[in-house]
C-alpha positions in Angstrom: 0.0 0.0 0.0 1.4 3.4 -1.0 1.6 5.9 1.8 0.1 9.4 1.4 2.6 12.0 0.0 3.8 14.6 2.5 1.9 17.8 1.8 4.7 20.0 3.3 7.1 18.8 0.6 4.7 19.9 -2.2 4.4 23.3 -0.6 8.1 23.6 -0.3 8.7 22.6 -3.9 6.1 25.0 -5.2 7.9 27.8 -3.4 11.2 26.7 -4.9 9.5 27.1 -8.3 8.7 30.7 -7.5 5.0 30.5 -6.5 4.0 32.9 -3.7 1.0 30.9 -2.6 0.3 27.2 -2.4 -2.6 25.3 -0.9 -3.9 21.7 -1.2 -7.5 20.7 -1.4 -9.2 17.3 -2.0 -10.5 16.9 -5.6 -14.1 17.3 -4.6 -16.8 19.3 -6.5 -16.7 23.0 -5.9 -19.0 24.2 -3.1 -20.0 27.0 -5.5 -21.1 24.6 -8.2 -24.8 25.5 -7.9 -24.0 29.2 -8.0 -22.2 28.6 -11.3 -25.1 26.6 -12.7 -27.5 29.4 -11.7 -25.2 32.0 -13.4 -25.4 30.0 -16.6 -29.1 29.6 -16.4 -29.4 33.4 -16.1 -27.2 33.7 -19.2 -24.8 36.0 -17.3 -21.9 34.3 -19.0 -22.8 36.4 -22.1 -20.7 35.6 -25.2 -18.5 33.1 -23.2 -20.6 30.2 -24.5 -17.8 27.8 -23.8 -18.5 28.3 -20.1 -21.8 26.5 -20.5 -20.8 23.7 -22.9 -22.2 20.4 -21.6 -18.7 18.8 -21.6 -17.3 21.6 -19.6 -20.2 21.6 -17.2 -19.6 17.9 -16.6 -16.0 18.5 -15.8 -16.8 21.2 -13.3 -19.3 18.8 -11.7 -16.8 16.0 -11.3 -13.0 16.6 -11.6 -12.7 12.8 -12.4 -14.1 13.6 -15.9 -10.9 15.6 -16.4 -8.6 13.2 -14.7 -9.8 9.7 -13.8 -8.7 8.9 -10.3 -8.2 12.6 -9.3 -7.5 13.0 -5.6 -5.8 16.3 -5.1 -5.9 19.9 -6.3 -2.7 21.8 -5.8 -3.6 25.5 -6.1 -0.9 28.1 -6.5 -0.7 31.8 -6.7 1.8 34.2 -8.3 1.8 37.9 -7.4 1.7 40.4 -10.3 1.4 43.7 -8.4 4.1 46.0 -9.8 3.3 49.6 -9.2 0.4 52.0 -9.0 0.0 54.0 -12.2 0.3 57.7 -11.5 -3.1 59.4 -11.5 -2.0 61.8 -14.2 -1.3 58.9 -16.5 -4.2 56.7 -15.6 -6.7 59.5 -16.0 -5.2 61.1 -19.0 -8.1 61.1 -21.5 -5.6 60.9 -24.4 -4.5 57.5 -23.2 -6.1 54.0 -23.2 -5.8 51.9 -20.0 -4.7 48.3 -19.9 -5.4 46.2 -16.8 -2.4 45.8 -14.6 -2.1 42.0 -15.0 -1.4 42.6 -18.7 1.3 45.2 -18.4 4.2 42.8 -18.8 4.8 39.3 -20.1 1.9 36.9 -20.6 1.5 35.1 -17.3 0.7 31.8 -19.0 4.3 31.7 -20.4 5.7 32.0 -16.8 3.3 29.8 -14.9 2.7 26.8 -17.2 6.3 25.6 -17.3 6.5 25.9 -13.6 3.3 23.9 -13.1 4.6 21.2 -15.5 7.8 21.1 -13.5 5.8 20.7 -10.3 3.8 17.8 -11.9 7.1 16.2 -13.1 8.6 16.5 -9.6 5.6 14.8 -8.1 6.0 11.9 -10.5 9.7 11.6 -9.8 9.3 11.8 -6.0 6.3 9.4 -5.7 6.7 5.7 -5.1 3.8 5.0 -7.5 2.7 6.4 -10.9 1.1 9.8 -10.7 -1.2 11.2 -13.3 -1.6 15.0 -13.5 -3.1 17.8 -15.5 -2.0 21.5 -15.2 -4.0 24.6 -16.0 -3.7 28.4 -15.8 -7.3 29.6 -16.2 -7.7 27.4 -19.3 -9.3 24.3 -17.7 -13.0 23.6 -16.9 -12.3 24.1 -13.2 -13.9 26.7 -10.9 -10.4 27.6 -9.7 -11.3 30.6 -7.4 -13.7 28.4 -5.5 -11.2 25.5 -5.2 -8.5 28.0 -4.2 -10.7 29.2 -1.4 -11.1 25.6 -0.3 -7.3 25.3 -0.4 -7.0 28.3 2.0 -5.6 30.8 -0.6 -8.2 33.4 0.0 -11.9 34.3 0.3 -14.3 35.3 -2.4 -15.1 39.0 -2.5 -18.3 40.6 -3.5 -16.6 41.4 -6.8 -16.2 37.6 -7.3 -12.4 37.9 -7.0 -10.3 35.7 -4.8 -8.8 37.9 -2.1 -6.0 37.1 0.3 -6.0 38.6 3.8 -2.4 39.7 3.5 -1.9 40.4 -0.3 -5.2 41.6 -1.8 -6.2 40.1 -5.2 -3.3 41.0 -7.4 -2.1 37.4 -8.1 -2.7 34.8 -10.7 -4.0 31.3 -10.0 -2.9 28.0 -11.4 -3.4 24.4 -10.5 -2.1 20.9 -10.7 -4.9 18.3 -10.6 -3.3 15.0 -9.5 -4.0 11.4 -8.7 -1.7 11.7 -5.7 -3.1 11.3 -2.2 -1.6 13.7 0.3 -1.2 13.2 4.1 -2.8 16.6 4.9 -5.0 19.3 3.2 -5.4 22.9 3.9 -8.2 24.4 5.9 -10.6 26.4 3.7 -10.6 30.2 4.1 -13.8 31.9 5.3 -16.3 32.1 2.5 -16.1 36.0 2.6 -14.6 38.7 4.7 -16.2 41.7 3.0 -18.7 42.5 5.8 -20.9 45.5 4.9 -18.4 47.0 2.4 -19.8 47.5 -1.1 -17.1 49.7 -2.7 -16.6 47.4 -5.6 -20.3 47.1 -6.4 -20.8 50.9 -6.3 -17.6 51.7 -8.3 -18.3 49.5 -11.3 -18.8 51.9 -14.2 -21.2 49.6 -16.0 -23.1 48.2 -12.9 -22.0 44.7 -13.7 -22.9 43.3 -10.3 -26.6 42.7 -10.0 -26.0 41.6 -6.5 -23.0 40.8 -4.2 -20.9 37.8 -5.4 -22.6 37.8 -8.8 -21.0 39.2 -11.9 -23.1 39.8 -15.1 -20.3 39.3 -17.6 -22.5 40.9 -20.3 -21.8 44.3 -18.6 -18.3 43.7 -17.4 -15.7 45.9 -19.1 -13.1 43.1 -19.0 -15.5 40.8 -20.8 -16.4 43.5 -23.3 -12.8 44.5 -24.1 -11.3 41.0 -24.2 -13.8 38.2 -24.7 -16.4 40.0 -26.7 -15.4 40.3 -30.3 -18.4 42.0 -31.8 -20.6 45.0 -31.3 -20.4 46.6 -27.9 -23.8 47.5 -26.4 -24.4 51.1 -27.3 -25.8 51.8 -23.8 -22.5 50.7 -22.3 -20.0 52.4 -24.5 -20.1 55.8 -22.8 -19.6 54.1 -19.4 -16.3 52.3 -20.4 -14.1 55.3 -19.9 -10.6 54.8 -21.4 -10.3 51.1 -20.7 -9.0 49.3 -23.8 -8.0 45.9 -22.4 -9.5 44.7 -19.1 -10.5 46.7 -16.1 -9.1 47.1 -12.6 -11.8 49.3 -11.0 -13.4 46.7 -8.6 -10.0 45.7 -7.4 -8.4 49.1 -7.0 -11.2 50.3 -4.8 -11.1 47.2 -2.5 -9.8 48.0 1.0 -7.9 44.7 1.0 -5.7 46.0 -1.8 -3.7 48.0 0.7 -2.0 44.8 1.5 -0.9 44.1 -2.2 2.7 42.8 -2.3 5.0 44.0 -5.0 6.0 41.0 -7.2 9.5 39.8 -7.6 8.7 38.8 -11.2 10.4 41.5 -13.2 8.7 40.2 -16.4 5.4 41.5 -15.1 6.6 45.1 -14.9 5.7 47.5 -17.8 8.7 48.8 -19.8 7.2 52.3 -19.5 4.0 54.1 -19.0 3.0 53.6 -22.6 2.8 49.9 -22.0 0.3 50.4 -19.2 -1.6 53.3 -20.7 -0.7 53.7 -24.4 -1.7 56.9 -26.3 -5.0 56.5 -28.0 -3.7 58.0 -31.3 -1.1 55.2 -31.5 -3.7 52.5 -30.8 -6.0 54.0 -33.5 -3.2 53.7 -36.0 -2.4 50.1 -35.3 -2.1 47.7 -38.3 -2.0 43.9 -37.8 1.8 44.1 -38.3 2.4 46.9 -35.8 -0.1 45.3 -33.3 1.8 42.0 -33.4 5.2 43.8 -32.9 4.0 46.1 -30.1 2.3 43.5 -28.0 4.3 40.4 -28.7 4.6 38.2 -25.6 1.8 40.1 -23.8 -1.6 38.9 -22.8 -3.0 41.8 -25.0 -2.4 39.7 -28.1 -5.5 37.7 -27.0 -7.7 40.6 -28.1 -6.3 40.9 -31.6 -5.8 44.0 -33.6 -9.4 44.7 -34.7 -10.8 44.3 -31.2 -8.1 46.5 -29.5 -8.7 49.2 -32.1 -12.5 48.9 -31.6 -11.9 49.4 -27.9 -9.6 52.4 -28.6 -12.4 53.9 -30.7 -14.8 53.7 -27.7 -12.1 55.2 -25.4 -11.5 58.0 -28.0 -15.2 58.7 -28.1 -15.2 59.1 -24.3 -12.0 61.2 -24.3 -13.2 64.6 -25.4 -10.0 64.9 -27.4 -11.0 66.6 -30.6 -7.5 65.9 -32.1 -8.5 62.3 -32.4 -11.4 63.0 -34.8 -9.3 62.9 -37.9 -8.0 59.4 -37.1 -11.5 58.2 -36.3 -12.8 59.5 -39.6 -10.0 57.7 -41.4 -11.1 54.4 -39.7 -14.7 55.1 -40.5 -13.8 55.6 -44.1 -11.6 52.7 -44.8 -10.8 50.2 -42.0 -11.0 46.6 -43.1 -13.0 45.7 -40.0 -16.7 46.5 -40.1 -16.9 46.6 -36.3 -14.0 49.1 -36.2 -15.8 51.3 -38.8 -19.0 51.3 -36.8 -17.4 52.1 -33.5 -15.3 54.8 -35.1 -18.4 56.4 -36.4 -20.0 56.4 -32.9 -16.8 57.9 -31.4 -16.6 60.5 -34.1 -20.1 61.6 -33.4 -19.2 61.9 -29.7 -16.3 64.1 -30.4 -17.5 66.2 -33.3 -21.2 66.3 -32.8 -23.2 67.6 -35.7 -20.0 68.3 -37.6 -19.6 64.5 -38.0 -22.8 64.2 -40.0 -21.4 64.5 -43.5 -18.7 61.8 -42.8 -21.3 59.5 -41.2 -23.8 60.0 -43.9 -21.2 59.2 -46.6 -20.1 56.1 -44.7 -23.7 55.0 -44.3 -24.3 55.3 -48.0 -21.3 53.3 -49.1 -20.6 50.7 -46.3 -21.1 47.2 -47.6 -21.9 45.7 -44.1 -25.5 45.7 -42.9 -24.6 45.7 -39.2 -22.2 48.6 -39.7 -24.9 50.5 -41.5 -27.4 49.8 -38.8 -25.0 51.1 -36.1 -24.1 54.2 -38.1 -27.8 54.8 -38.6 -28.4 54.8 -34.9 -25.5 57.1 -34.4 -27.0 59.5 -37.0 -30.4 59.3 -35.3 -28.7 60.3 -32.0 -27.3 63.3 -33.8 -30.9 64.2 -34.8 -30.7 63.3 -38.5 -33.8 61.5 -39.5 -34.6 59.5 -42.6 -31.3 57.6 -42.4 -30.6 54.9 -44.9 -30.3 51.6 -43.2 -30.2 49.2 -46.1 
């Protein structure tokens, strides 16, 4: 009979590999499984249809569907807090904001090799064969819930995992293993938010219908990263200058005062332009310049068209009249129909009635029906009736 593996050795090895947090939990179903199913039933996953795929639901119900014989979840955390962006830069209307986790190198590139090394070490050190699967937010695992069960933090009203002594600026990863351990960590309290509701009140798009529930259809992070199509017109003006992700519900959280500066230099931005790039530069991106500028960054996940679309929305909210010429150029000839439509909306926000000729001309010539529809609504908002929508 194989003896249980010493949990303290796993924790020590995870720390050797550079992880700041490590906790062990039995591979049981998440205690938040029903909340996840209710979230799907309310369609609050929005365009993230993969979250509700039957095969993925089955995996979240039973981790043995992912790994037959699963016994243990090794949950790890890696700090990414680097610096606080100067207010003058963060609130500069001529700049677009990128969420802090994406300022430097893509975290997947740092974490996955370490998790694989941890899994390999488990196999080498165990007296019996060990099967493992490793993930960094890519598996059908309710990882925040499992991390709470492994003692890594509590779930905040903003749905983030929050650690008592380091806030929420850390990435999660996990090793799902067939290994049985001799001890498991005590779950953290379900929540320590008390009566605080700063995150709920600060959300620009009111994406929290109630505490601990995020309506992803209204979340700026979802809209700028996961959602590739047309952004709800009612939400565009609320998105401020965010072009990739959003940090608002984390920044206002009182627990963030405990955020620990990471030792991972790859997570630091090279300069302020990496954290908050000038909008004019984003509006001028081509597929080639986008690929060069954001190589190795999580921002590549959005793609050029989506990032330029986001920059159009930020430009429309900026009040920077100097951006109008670039928006008009995008409206007139960008290859992406979605970019053209959002550029028209932004141009109208900046130029008002002076944008009518350009919008009218674009409406008459644009080959895409959805773009014409969006431009038509923009013209209607400017007070021009009898717009041509077909």
